N, C-alpha and C positions, 0 to 999 in steps of 0.2 A: 504494500500500500504506500502510495506517495501522496504527501500533503503539499499543496502549492500555496504559497503565501502571497496575497495580492494587497496592494495599496488601492484604496477606492478611486483615487484620481490618477496615480502613476502607473497602475497595472501590475504585472507580475514582478515581484521583488526577488523571490528565491524559492527553492525547493527545500522543505524542512527535512533535515536528516537527524539521525540518532535519537528518534523518539523512544522513550522507555515504556510509555503506556499511552494508548489512545482509546477514549470512550466516545463512541459516536451513537447517540440515542435518537432514533428517528421516530416521529409521531405523525399520526394521520390527521387528527382534528386540531392540532395546535403546533407551535414551533418545537422542534426537538432541541437537544442539548449536546454540547461537545466539551470534552475535557482532554487536554493533551499535556503530557509530562515529558520534559527534555532536561538534559544536564544544564545546570545554571552557569552558563558561560556568557561573556559579554556579547558574543555574536548572536546567540539565541535571544538575549535580552533586547538587543536592538532590532532583531527581525520580528519578534512576536509582540509588536506594539498594539496597544489598545486601539480598536477600530479597524484593524486589518482583517482581511477575509481569508479563511481557510477553505480550500477547495480540493475535492477529489475528482479525478476523471472517471471513477467507477461508480459514482453516486450522483443523483440528480440535485441533492441539496448542497448548499454551502453554508458556512457559519461565520459569524462575526465575533471577534474577540472582545469580551466585555470585562474580564477580570484577570489579573495577574497576581500570582502568589509565589514567593521565593522562600524556600526553607533549606538552609545549608546548601547541599549540592543539587537540589531539585528546583526546577522552574516549571510551574504549572500555569497554563492559561485555560480559561473556560469561557463559554459563551453559548449563544443559541443560534439556531438556523436563521437565515436571513428574513424569513417571514415575521420574525420578532420585531423587525423594524417598523411594521405597521403600528406597533404599540406607541410610537412617537407621534402619531397623528390623531387629531380629534375631528369628527365630522363637523365642519364649520357652518353648515347650513342644514335646512330640513330636507331630508330625502324621503320622498314617497314613491315607492317602486312597485310596479305590478309586472313582474318578470319571472321566468323560471329561476330557480335558486342559483344555478351557475352564473347566469347573466346578472342577477342581482349582486352577487359577490364581486364580479368584475366591474360593475358600474360604480362601485364605491372607491376603487383604487386611485382615481385622480386626486382624492384627498391625501393619499399617502405620497403622491408625487410632489405635493407642495413642500413636504419636509424631507423627502428622499428623492432628489431630482433624477437619479438613475432609474427609478421605478417606472415600470409600464405594465399594462394589463395584456395578457395573451388574448388571442381570438377565442371566442367561445367554441368548445369542441363538441357541444351537444351532450355532455354527460349529465347524469342525474335525471330527475323528473323534468319533463317539459311543460308541466302544468304551472301556471303562474302563481306565485305567492304575492300577497300584499303586505308590504312592510313600510314602517316609517321610523326614522331615527334622526335625532338632532343632538349635537354636542355629546356624542358617545365616543368612546375610544374605538378607533377603527379595528384594531385587532380583536377586541371583545365582540364587536358586531360580526366580524368574519367567522370567529369561532362558533358563535351561536347559530349562525346560518348553516355552517358546515355540519354541526351536530344534528340540527333539526332536519337536515336533508341527506345525511349519511354521505357527505362528500368530503374529500381531503383537499388540502391546498398546500402549496409550496412556492418558493421564489427561486427561480433558476438564475444562474449567474454566468455572465460573460463579461470580460473587462469593459467597464463603463455602462453596462446594461444589466438591470435586474428585472426579471419578468415574472409577474404573479400569475400562477396557473392553478386552475381548479381541476381535479381529477377524481376518478372513481375506481375503487378496487373491483376485481373480477370475482365472480362467484365460482369457486372451485370446490364446493362442498360435495359430499357423496350424494346429496339430494338432487343434483342436477346431472344431465347427461349430454350437455353441449360441448364439454371439454374434459380432459383428464382431471380426475379429482385429486385433492391433496388431503391426506389424513395424517395428523400428528397423534402419536400414541406411545405410551410407555412400553407397550407390547411390541411395537414396530422398532423400537430403539432409536427413534428420531426425536424423542422428547424425554430427556432425563431430568431428574430432580423436579418433577412437576409440583407446582404450588397453586392450590385452588383457593379462591376467595369468593364468598357469597355474602352479601349484606343488603338489607333494604332500609337501612337507617336513614338514608337521604332520599328515599323514594317518595314521589308525589305523582298522583294520577288525575287530579282535578284542580283546575286553576280558576280563581276569580280574578279577572283582569279589569281593573278600574281605570277608565280613561278620563276624558275631560268632564268638567262640571263640578258642582259643589253639592254636598249633602245628598238629599234624595234625588237631585237632578243629575247626579253623576252617572255617566254611562258605564255599565258593568256588563261584561260578557263572561259566560261560563264556558270553559273549555274542559270537556269531560272525556278522559281517556280510560276511565276505570273499567268499562266493558264487563261489569259483573264482579269485579274484584272488590275487596275491601277498600273503601274510599280513603284516600289521604290527600288533604286539601292544601292548596298553596295560594297565597295572596300576592298578586303582582300589581305594583303601582305603575301604571302606564300613563300617568298624567301628561307626560311629555308628548304623547301622540295626540296631536291637535286635529280638529276637524277643519280641513281646508275648504275654501269657498267652492261650492259645486259638488262636494263629496256627499254621496247618498248615505242613508243609514246602513245599507248593506255593505258598502265599501268601507265605512268607518269600522263597523263591527268586524269585518275581515282583517283590518289592520290590528285590532285588539286581539283577535283570535291567533294571528301569526305570532304576536309577542308571547301569548300564553304557551303556544307550542314550543317556542324557543326556550322558554324558562323550564317547561316540563322536560325537555330534552336534556337539560342539565341535572335533572333530579331522577335519574333512572335507577333501577335495581342494578347493583353491581354483582356481576357473575363473571369471573375471569380466571384464566389459566396463565401462569407464567411457567416457563421451563427452558432449560438449556437445549437449544436446537442442534441437531446434527443432520448433515446432508446424507441422505441414503437413497438409493435407487432413483426413482423419478421425482423425488421431493427435494430438489436443490433450491436453496435460497437465491433469489434474484434471477433464477432460470425458470423454475416451475411455480414459484409463488413469490409474492412481494408484499410490502407494507400496504395495507388497505384491502387486501383480498379477503374474501369469505372462504373459510376452510373448515374442515371437520376436525374435532379434537376428542380423543378418548383417554380416559383415565381408567383402564380396564380393572385395576385392582379394586376400585370402588364402584365400578359399573356406571360411570358418568360419561355421557356423550353430549357434546355441544357442537353447534354449527355457528361459528362466530367470526367476526371481522378481526383481522390482525391490526390492532390499533397502535402498537408500538413495537419496535425492534431495537434492542440495545446491542451494539457491537463493541467488543473489547479486543484490542490488540495488545498483547503483553508478553514479553519474553519470547517473541517469535511465534506465539500461539494465538489463533483467532477463535473466539467464541461468540455466539450470538444467542440472545434470549428474546424470543417473541412473546408478546402479550396478546392473548385472545379475549375479545369481549370488552366490556366496560371496565377500565382500570379504576381502582379506588382513588377518589380525588385526594390530592395532597392537602387541600384545605376544604373544610365543610362549607358548602354553598347551597343554601336553600332556595336560591333563584330569585329572591326579591330584587326587583329592578330599582335599586335606590341610588343609582349613579346620578 
C-alpha cells in the first residue's frame, strides 16, 4: 500500500514511506477515519502537515489530516475522509426541494463550494429511489443534512479527489445476499472461515417508530404531522421540533405536510434498532474484499454456533496495516452510535 501526500493548492508533495501502522476506516453513511503512524523524524514532521491530503490509488476515498501527535519516536496523524469537509458549511438560505434523494443530496453541494472552493457535485447516476422527496432546510450544517438524507434513503456518499478537484458523489451498494438470484451471493460465516472472532450486538435502547413533527404556528394553531412506522409493533414515540420548516407562499397543505413528514422520516432513520455483526474478515474462495463485495453492499451473515442469520448492509470496513500484515473488519447492519441521539431536531 502506498500513501500519497498532497498539498491542497500545490499538488503532490511526496510518497509516504516507512509507515509503522495505518488504520483506514471506511463508512457508508458518514465520513470515515484515518490514523497513520510513522517514525518521528523531521522529514515526516514537515511532510505530514495539518490540512494535507492522504490519498491511495487503490481506494476511492481520500482523507485530510486534522491532528498530529508526537510521542518519543512515534509520529501519529489522524483525520477523516474528505466528505468531512462538508461539516464546515452551513446552509445559508432556505432550501425547499422536491427531488429524488440522490438529486437532493447533490443540489445542496454548492453551499459547500462556498467554503471549499475545490468542491463540485458529480452528475446524478440514477441511484436510489427515483420517487421525489420533499424537504426543507435552513441554516443547518451541510454534513448533518447529507447524513440524514443518506440514512433515510439507504445511500452512501463520498468525495473523490484529484489534484485541485474534489467531487461529491452519491452511490448505492449492491444486493449480494443469498435472497437474490441476479448475481453471485456473498455469505460471511464463522463456519465458512471468512468471519473470525464475530461480535454480535443487538439493542433497541435508541429505537423510535412514531414521530410527532411540529412545524410552524403557535399553540393549538401549530401544524403537527404524525409519522407512524410502528406497523403493529410496540409504539415508541419521538418529538421532532421542525419549526424551522416554514410554509412558503403558494405551498399547499399537502406539500407542507410532506415536508414535515420527510423531516420525521429522517429523524426516525437515526433512531433504528441496532443489530450488527463485526468480525475479522478473510478472503476465501469467491468472497474477496473489493472484488466480490465492497462497502455499502447487502450481504448475508451467519453466526452458525448461535443459529443467527442476517441479511444486512456493510456499513463500515476498518482496514489495518501493521507489521506487514493486512487485516480488515467489516461491520454489518446498524452500528451502535458513538453518542446517544434521540433525533430531536434542536439545531
